[in-house]
MARBA-813324 format. One record per atom (N, C-alpha, C): x, y, z; residue in one letter. Coordinates in steps of 0.2 Angstrom, whole numbers, plus 5000, padded with zeros to 4 digits. Layout:
N
XYZA ...
This chain:
166
353043425365M 353843425365M 354043495363M 354443525366P 354643595364P 355143585358P 355143645354E 355543645348E 356243665351E 356743635347A 357443655349A 357643725347A 358043755351A 358243825351A 358543835344A 358443895341T 358743905334T 359443925336T 359943905332T 360643915333T 360843965328T 361443995329A 361744045324A 361844005317A 361943945318L 362043905311L 361343895308L 360843885312D 360143875309D 360043945305D 360144005308E 360044065305E 360444075299E 361044055299V 361444065293V 361244025287V 361043965289V 360743915284V 360143935281V 359643955285S 359043985283S 359044045278S 359444085280R 359544145276R 359944125269R 360444085270S 360844065264S 360344025259S 359943985262D 359443945257D 359043995254D 358744045257A 358244085254A 358644135249A 359244155251R 359544205246R 359744165240R 359944105240L 360144065234L 359544055230L 358944035233D 358344025230D 358144095226D 358244145230S 358044215227S 358544225221S 359144215221L 359644225216L 359444185210L 359344125211V 359144075205V 358544105202V 358044125206S 357344145203S 357444215199S 357944255202L 358044315198L 358344305192L 358844255191I 359244245185I 358744215180I 358344165182V 357844135178V 357344185176V 357044225180G 356544265179G 356744325174G 357444335174A 357744385169A 357944355163A 357944285163G 358044255157G 358844255155G 359244265160V 359944275159V 360344215161V 360044155161E 360444095163E 361044095158E 360944095152E 361544085147E 361644155143E 361444215146S 361544275143S 362044315147S 362344365144S 362844405147S 362444455151S 362744475157L 362544525162L 362844595160L 363244595154G 363544655152G 364044685157G 364044745158D 364544775163D 364344765170D 363744735172A 363644725179A 364044665181A 364344615177Y 364744565179Y 365244545173Y 365644595171L 366144575166L 365944535160L 365344555158D 365044525152D 364944445153D 364944425159R 364844355160R 364044335161R 363944275160R 363244245160R 362944245168R 362244235168G 361944215174G 362244155177G 362444105173A 362744035175A 363444055178A 363744105175D 364444115178D 364344145185D 363844175187V 363744205194V 363744145198V 363344095196L 363244035201L 363943995201L 364243985195A 364943955195A 365443985200A 365444055200H 365844095204H 365744065212H 365044065213L 364844045220L 365043975222L 364943935217H 365243865217H 365943855219H 366343895215G 367043895216G 367243915223G 366943965226W 367043985233W 366843935238W 366243905236H 366043845241H 366643795241H 366943785236G 367543735236G 368143765239G 368243825239L 368843855243L 368643845250L 368043865252F 367843855259F 367943785262F 367743735258A 367843665260A 368543645261A 368943675256A 369643655256A 370043685262A 369843745264W 370043785270W 369943735276W 369343715277C 369143675282C 369443605282C 369543575276R 369943515276R 370643525278R 370943575276D 371643585278D 371743595285D 371243635288D 371243645296D 371143575299D 370743535297G 370643465300G 371243425299G 371643435294R 372343405294R 372843435298R 372743485301G 373243515305G 373643565301G 373443585295R 373743635291R 373443705292R 373843755291T 373543825290T 373343825283T 372643845282P 372443855275P 372743915271P 372943905265A 373143955261A 372543995258A 372444055261L 371844095259L 372144155255L 371744165250P 371144135248P 371244075244P 371744055241A 371943995238A 372643985237A 372943925236P 373643915235P 373843955229P 374343995229G 374644035224G 374244105223G 373844125227Y 373444185227Y 373444225233Y 373444285233T 373344325239T 372644365238T 372544405243W 371944445243W 372044505238W 372644515237D 372844575232D 372744555225D 372744485224D 372544465217D 371944425216D 371444445220L 370844415220L 370544405213L 370644455209R 370344455202R 370644395198R 371244385199A 371544325195A 371244265197A 371144255204L 370844195206L 370144185204L 369744245204N 369044235201N 369044225194N 369544255190D 369544235183D 369744165182D 370144135186E 370244065186E 369644015187E 369244035192I 368644005193I 368144015187I 368144075184Y 367744085178Y 367944035172Y 368644035171D 368843995166D 368743915167D 368743895173R 368543825174R 367843805172R 367343855173Y 366643835172Y 366343865166Y 366643915163R 366343955158R 365943915152R 366243855151A 365843815145A 365343775148A 365243775154M 364743735157M 364043765157M 363543725154P 362843755153P 362443765160P 361943805160W 361643825166W 361343775170W 361043725167G 360743665171G 361343635175G 361843625172R 362443585176R 362743635181R 362843695180V 363043745185V 362543755190V 361943755189L 361443755194L 361443695199L 361543635196G 361643575200G 362243575204G 362743595201I 363443585206I 363443645211I 363143695209T 363043755214T 362643735220T 362043705219R 361643685224R 361943625228R 362243585225A 362643525228A 363143555233A 363543605230S 364143625234S 363843675240S 363343705239H 362943745244H 362743695250H 362443645248F 362243595254F 362843555257F 363343545253A 363943515255A 364343565261A 364343625259V 364643675264V 364143665271V 363543665270I 363143665276I 363243595280I 363243545276E 363343485279E 364043485283E 364543515280L 365243515283L 365143555290L 364843615289L 364743655295L 364343615301L 363943575299E 363543535304E 363943485308E 364543475305T 365043425308T 365343455314T 365343515315Y 365743555320Y 365243565326Y 365543565332P 365143585338P 364943655337P 364343675339S 364143745338S 364643795341S 364943775347G 365343815351G 366043835346G 366243785343A 366843795338A 366643845333A 366043835330L 365843885324L 365843955326L 365743965333S 365644035335S 366244065339S 366744015340D 367344035344D 367844075339D 367944145341P 368344185336P 369044165336P 369244115341E 369944095341E 370144025339E 369543985338R 369643915336R 369943905329R 369843955325F 370043955318F 370444015316F 371044025319P 371444085318P 371444115311P 371544065306W 371644085299W 370944115296W 370444105300A 369744135297A 369644205300A 370144235304S 370044305306S 369444315310S 369244265313G 368544275317G 368244205317G 367644205319P 367244145320P 367144115313P 367244045312L 367144015306L 366444025303L 365944025307L 365244035305L 365244105301L 365544155303D 365544225300D 365844215293D 366444175292L 366744165286L 366244125281L 365944075284A 365444035281A 364844075278A 364644125282D 364144165280D 364344215274D 364944235274E 365244265268E 365244225262E 365344165263C 365444115257C 364744095255C 364244105259L 363544075257L 363144135256L 362644155261G 362144205260G 362444275258G 362944295261K 363144365259K 363444365252K 363744305250H 364044305243H 363444295238H 362844265240Y 362344265236Y 362044335235Y 362044375241D 361844445240D 362244485235D 362944465234W 363344495229W 363044475222W 362844415221G 362644385215G 361944425213G 361544425218I 360844465217I 361044535215I 361544565218A 361644635216A 361944645209A 362244595207R 362544595200R 361944585195R 361444545196V 360844535192V 360444595192V 360344625198E 359944685199E 360244745195E 360944745195E 361244805192E 361144795184E 361144735182F 361044725175F 360344745173F 359844715177L 359144735175L 359044815175L 359344845180A 359244915180A 359544955174A 360044925171S 360344955165S 360044945159S 359544895159R 359144885153R 358744935150R 
């Protein structure tokens, strides 16, 4: 029986899974789960990198829920604009800063898989259609990749910057 063709979603998922695993391994290997990354990430911990990603997974899911209800999502979040992104990211940090590494790791992995499951509910044509989700400023799959694998690359860069400064 021939294998199913690899889709663009499969590629995003595969890369995202690998990049999240790499990020977690890097944080654990550096021993910075509960330690500050110094100037590399605003004196925040390795756990805070994952909490940040979890927060953005939630934003992505909320955008999709709003779209499904026929509403135009408020991007990046209600009460925030792209010009005050730092304030939104600080709010995400404040929400999770007391949460220990193990819990943050668990909720981040869960929200990662929840975003993937959400994406799997859409027909592949919808995910790649640049006009289907006008609020996404392009294909929804591209925005999903920004909130998954490419965002994990950001986290990896934070930890690598910290390690290079040691």
